[in-house]
Each structure stands twice: as structure tokens, then as C-alpha cells.
C-alpha positions as MATLAB code, in Angstrom:
seq = 'MKPCGTYKIRYQRTAEPGFRARTISPSLSDPIERAIHRVALAERRTRRIVDSISDEIRGGGERSSLRIRRVFAAPREIFRVELERPDLGYQRTTLLGREALEALLESDGIETAIETDG';
ca = [
     -19.311   16.157  -47.025;
     -15.803   14.802  -46.547;
     -14.545   12.157  -48.973;
     -14.323    8.609  -47.635;
     -10.996    7.949  -45.901;
     -10.433   11.559  -44.808;
      -9.293   11.955  -41.218;
      -8.312   14.873  -39.085;
      -4.553   14.752  -38.572;
      -4.095   16.865  -35.485;
      -6.476   17.669  -32.686;
      -6.139   21.135  -31.192;
      -7.826   21.520  -27.842;
      -9.459   24.805  -27.088;
      -8.902   26.500  -23.778;
     -10.850   24.679  -21.094;
     -11.104   25.382  -17.408;
      -8.043   23.893  -15.772;
      -6.238   23.543  -19.107;
      -3.047   25.521  -19.367;
      -2.259   26.653  -22.897;
       1.252   26.073  -24.193;
       3.360   29.151  -24.363;
       6.649   29.582  -26.133;
       9.378   30.032  -23.588;
      11.625   33.072  -24.016;
      14.548   30.819  -24.920;
      12.578   29.493  -27.908;
      11.707   32.860  -29.373;
      14.646   32.528  -31.787;
      13.625   30.591  -34.954;
      16.842   28.559  -34.882;
      16.256   27.534  -31.263;
      12.685   26.520  -32.129;
      13.929   24.398  -35.038;
      16.500   22.687  -32.808;
      13.805   22.091  -30.196;
      11.476   20.500  -32.808;
      14.284   18.222  -34.018;
      15.006   17.147  -30.444;
      11.323   16.374  -29.859;
      11.192   14.322  -33.067;
      14.303   12.378  -32.032;
      12.785   11.562  -28.639;
       9.546   10.420  -30.271;
      11.450    8.200  -32.711;
      13.469    6.703  -29.843;
      10.256    5.900  -27.919;
       8.740    4.207  -30.982;
      11.886    2.137  -31.602;
      12.047    1.149  -27.918;
       8.379    0.136  -27.959;
       8.798   -2.042  -31.061;
      11.941   -3.687  -29.701;
      10.155   -4.471  -26.407;
       7.311   -6.081  -28.326;
       9.714   -8.139  -30.447;
      11.596   -9.396  -27.385;
       8.402  -10.242  -25.519;
       6.684  -11.889  -28.463;
       7.901  -15.442  -28.115;
       8.250  -17.917  -30.935;
       4.788  -17.477  -32.431;
       5.218  -13.789  -33.197;
       6.326  -12.727  -36.644;
       8.183   -9.690  -37.939;
       8.220   -8.521  -41.533;
      10.269   -5.597  -42.851;
       9.782   -4.246  -46.365;
      11.142   -1.199  -48.149;
       8.220    0.941  -49.285;
      10.018    3.940  -50.792;
      13.581    4.345  -52.027;
      13.501    7.999  -53.076;
      13.552   10.791  -52.010;
      14.033    9.029  -48.670;
      14.114    5.347  -47.779;
      11.027    4.338  -45.826;
      10.488    0.849  -44.410;
       7.278   -0.815  -43.292;
       7.704   -2.857  -40.109;
       4.873   -5.322  -39.464;
       4.762   -7.114  -36.137;
       2.185   -9.793  -35.412;
       1.538  -11.224  -31.952;
      -1.047  -14.034  -32.243;
      -0.878  -14.667  -28.495;
      -2.388  -11.213  -27.958;
      -4.422  -11.020  -31.170;
      -2.324   -7.991  -32.036;
      -0.853   -6.570  -35.231;
       1.280   -3.452  -35.461;
       2.414   -1.665  -38.598;
       4.918    1.161  -38.355;
       6.735    3.185  -41.009;
      10.364    3.902  -40.184;
      13.217    5.678  -41.898;
      16.574    4.000  -42.531;
      18.181    5.420  -39.366;
      15.323    4.332  -37.113;
      15.278    0.846  -38.657;
      19.025    0.487  -38.095;
      18.567    1.620  -34.485;
      15.827   -0.992  -34.064;
      17.935   -3.798  -35.488;
      20.921   -2.801  -33.327;
      18.875   -2.831  -30.105;
      19.923   -5.251  -27.370;
      18.393   -8.683  -27.706;
      16.812   -8.103  -31.098;
      19.342  -10.225  -33.000;
      18.491  -13.250  -30.865;
      14.750  -12.686  -31.136;
      14.752  -12.372  -34.940;
      15.068  -15.408  -37.166;
      16.026  -14.559  -40.721;
      14.645  -16.504  -43.666;
      17.346  -17.363  -46.099;
];
């Protein structure tokens, strides 16, 4: 029996009819090329997440709220970004690194959408 709160992290599909298995292209047979490819994929994923959050912030209106807190300082700074959209009954919590948070805050239109308390 699995302990409470245990979840499967990654789902691996088995070969199904009509499902094409991923194969490593010949250009990615070099370990360095594979590492560069993985970094590029991670960068694209981070960019999509930042774009999605910035779109939600801009489209939220005045009733939405944004809260950013630093969760970890070492070994790497991690920030918790909480976005609440009462008009949609929606809450989103995302963990971002320092670089991704800076990219989010530098996005077009974010400065005008965010009101700072202070």
C-alpha cells in the first residue's frame, strides 16, 4: 500500500496501435548534444509557463490578486507565485526560479497590471 500523498510523477505510455514511440535522432546520439537538447526543452517549457502566467495577470482585471513569496534561498532561490482570479473561481500556484520570476516581471504590460503594497 502506498503512503498517503504519494503520486506517480511521470506517466510512460506503452506502445499502442497507432502510437509511434520516440526514437533518439542520430544527431542526439552524442551525450553533449542530448544535454543541450534537454536544456533547450526546459527553456521552452519555462517560457511557456511564464507567458501563461503573464497572460492570466493581464486578463485578470482589478479583482485578481497576485502574491509572490520566496520559499527557498539556498541552494537555489525558489519563489512561489500565487494568482487568484475570483471572476473565474480560479487559483494558480507556481514555483519559479529567480530567472523565470524576473522574466515574468519584465513581461510587457505586467508592471501596469501589478499594484505593489508599500
